C-alpha positions, 0 to 999 in steps of 0.5 A, spaced: 465 237 885 464 242 891 466 240 898 460 238 902 459 240 909 459 235 915 452 233 917 453 236 924 453 243 921 446 243 918 444 240 925 446 246 928 443 251 923 437 247 924 437 248 931 439 255 931 433 256 926 428 253 931 430 256 937 430 263 934 423 262 931 421 260 938 424 265 942 422 270 936 415 268 936 414 268 944 417 275 944 412 277 939 406 274 942 408 275 949 413 281 949 413 282 957 416 275 958 423 277 959 422 283 963 417 279 968 423 273 968 428 278 970 424 282 975 425 289 970 419 294 969 416 292 962 417 297 957 412 303 955 412 301 948 412 293 947 411 294 940 419 296 940 420 289 943 416 285 939 420 288 933 426 285 936 422 278 936 420 279 929 428 280 927 430 274 931 425 270 928 427 272 921 434 270 923 431 263 924 428 263 917 435 264 915 439 259 919 434 254 916 435 256 909 443 256 910 442 249 913 441 246 906 448 248 904 452 251 910 458 252 905 454 256 900 450 260 904 456 262 909 454 269 908 447 268 912 452 264 918 456 270 918 451 275 919 448 271 925 455 270 928 456 277 928 450 279 931 452 273 936 458 277 938 456 284 938 450 283 942 454 281 948 458 286 947 453 291 947 450 288 953 457 288 957 457 296 955 450 297 958 452 294 964 458 298 965 455 304 964 449 303 968 444 303 963 442 295 962 441 291 969 445 285 969 439 281 970 437 282 963 443 278 960 439 271 963 438 269 955 445 271 953 448 264 954 442 261 949 441 266 945 449 268 943 454 264 947 453 257 945 453 258 938 460 262 938 464 255 937 459 252 932 458 258 927 465 259 928 467 252 925 462 253 920 465 259 917 472 256 918 470 250 914 466 254 909 472 259 908 476 253 907 471 250 902 470 256 898 478 257 897 479 250 895 482 251 888 482 244 887 475 244 885 476 250 880 479 247 874 485 248 870 487 255 868 485 256 861 489 258 855 488 266 854 487 265 846 482 259 847 478 263 852 478 269 848 476 265 842 470 262 846 467 268 850 462 271 846 458 277 848 450 277 848 450 279 841 454 273 839 461 276 838 467 273 841 472 277 845 478 275 840 474 278 834 473 284 838 480 285 840 482 285 833 477 291 831 479 295 837 482 295 844 477 292 849 477 294 856 475 288 859 472 289 866 471 282 870 466 283 876 465 280 882 458 276 883 452 281 882 450 281 889 456 284 891 456 292 893 463 292 890 460 289 883 455 295 883 460 300 885 465 297 879 459 298 874 457 305 876 465 307 876 465 304 869 459 308 867 462 314 869 469 313 865 465 311 859 466 317 855 474 317 857 474 310 855 471 311 848 475 317 847 481 313 848 478 308 842 477 302 847 471 298 847 468 296 854 466 289 855 463 287 862 464 280 864 460 277 870 458 270 873 451 270 872 446 270 867 444 275 862 437 276 866 441 277 873 446 283 870 441 286 866 437 290 871 444 293 874 446 295 867 439 299 866 440 302 873 447 305 871 445 307 864 450 301 861 444 297 858 447 298 851 454 295 853 457 289 851 457 283 856 460 276 857 457 271 862 462 266 864 459 262 870 465 257 869 470 263 870 474 261 864 476 268 863 478 269 870 483 263 870 486 265 864 487 272 866 490 269 873 485 272 877 485 268 884 480 267 889 480 271 895 484 270 901 480 272 908 484 279 908 482 280 901 475 279 902 474 281 909 480 285 911 479 292 914 479 296 908 473 292 905 469 293 911 470 301 911 469 301 903 463 297 903 460 301 908 461 307 904 459 304 898 452 302 901 451 309 904 452 311 896 446 307 894 449 301 891 446 296 895 447 288 896 443 283 893 443 275 892 449 271 891 450 269 884 456 266 882 463 265 886 463 270 892 470 268 893 472 270 886 477 276 886 475 282 880 480 285 875 480 289 869 485 288 863 486 292 856 486 287 851 489 288 844 489 283 838 488 278 843 494 280 848 494 284 855 496 291 854 495 293 861 492 290 867 489 291 874 489 285 879 485 288 885 489 287 891 482 286 895 475 286 894 474 293 895 479 296 890 477 300 885 481 301 878 481 307 874 478 305 868 479 311 864 486 311 865 487 303 864 483 304 857 489 309 855 494 303 857 495 306 865 494 301 870 492 305 877 487 305 882 482 311 883 484 316 888 480 316 894 475 322 892 475 319 885 470 317 880 462 318 883 459 312 886 
């Protein structure tokens, strides 16, 4: 049974949602109110400030949605929390360099500062809940997991591994930019994988409908894949749920930005956002080579792994 967030967390998110909708709505309808309140000159282009109000209001909708299950919808809270950190920092920098008058910070306490503690506690609680391995289930036996896992065509991984080596690529949730990057890397390495006599099989946590658009986007619509919502294969191959550093450490932020700029994008959370990925070469039901990610942004060299060599892609490696 997944841990349930305390009721106060939902109440704070509902309050944040209502506040953001009210502040954003007022700014859209009366864009000059904050300037009049602080004695500042109204902007020449009020529609820009109305856009700010629209963004704040949209955040409010997100908070109300997250209030239904704060632990599951922690990414929404994280985005809001970052905005409430960076907003005051930007204000402070503007005051220091003289481009922002101090009076403009009159709404900082209600817009940002009062939410730091509750949002921080919600994120901490969500992290603790999502890394609680007691709700994950017992580790699956590899033989049993391979025999039970079936591709979209109905073949078991155990049978496929007896026909030829299988390069098993276990992905993060399909909304993760690194999941999409991993599919792109696999597509780029597919000729090398097949030249090594291996068969590429993707393992994901969602449904066939969730993954199919991504496979079509990257030219892998014909590749075998296995839906593993219970994560039996992840457990059998000893892939853990990520720590805070593995999921949000400095390498992840930098690589995540690079992957987004490369056009891979981000989608809705489908599956366990804390699950770590991995890649394995399986032959006759046994692991020949393995690559367990050091952090969420790690990139295995799938072509080399198909040849039995476990190593990451070089910094300027496979096209993304």
